[in-house]
N, C-alpha and C positions, 0 to 999 in steps of 0.2 A: 885105323885108329879107333880105339874104344870110345864110346860115348861116356862122358863123365858129367857129374852133377852132384851137388851137395857133398863134395869132397871125396867121391869114390866112383868106381866103375858102375855103370848102369845096373848091372845084375846085383851088385851089393846093395845099392839104394833100393832096388825093387824088393830084394829079400827082406830088408829092414822094414819097408813100408807096408807090405801086404804079405803076411805069412800064409794066409789061407788060399791065395791064388797062385797057381803055378805059372811059370813063364810060358809054356806052350799054350795054355788056356788063354792067357792074356794076349798072345799074338794071334789067336783065332778071333779075338774080339776087335783088335786093332791091327792095321796093316804094318805098323812100324813104331819105332821109338818116338818119333816126332808126333805121331797121332796120339800116343799115350800121354805125352807131355801136354799137348794142346787140350786134351780132354780133362786132364788134371787141373790145368790152368783155368779152363772155363768153369769147372766145378768150384774151384777156389774163389774165383771172381764172383760167382753167383752167391756163394755162402757169405762172402764179405758184403755184398750188396744187401742181402737180406738182414745181416746183422746191423748194418747202418740204418736200414729202414725201420727195424724194430726199435733201435735206440732213438731215432728221430721221433717216432710215435710217442715214446715215453717222455721225451723232452717237451713235446707239444702240450702234454697234459699238465705239466708242472709249471709252465710259464703263465704269468699273470695276463 
């Protein structure tokens, strides 16, 4: 059964998301699809945390 996400097969999503990285190279870096997903999720969570942190710092400066 093919892995799907974002409305299409994994390979199609991968092709759309990262044009400069080939699938063989990606699978040399990660042991499988789940590891790629987990790494992307962790990166996304960290980016979100940093965005909230920056926003919170900005809010603190403008409060009386």
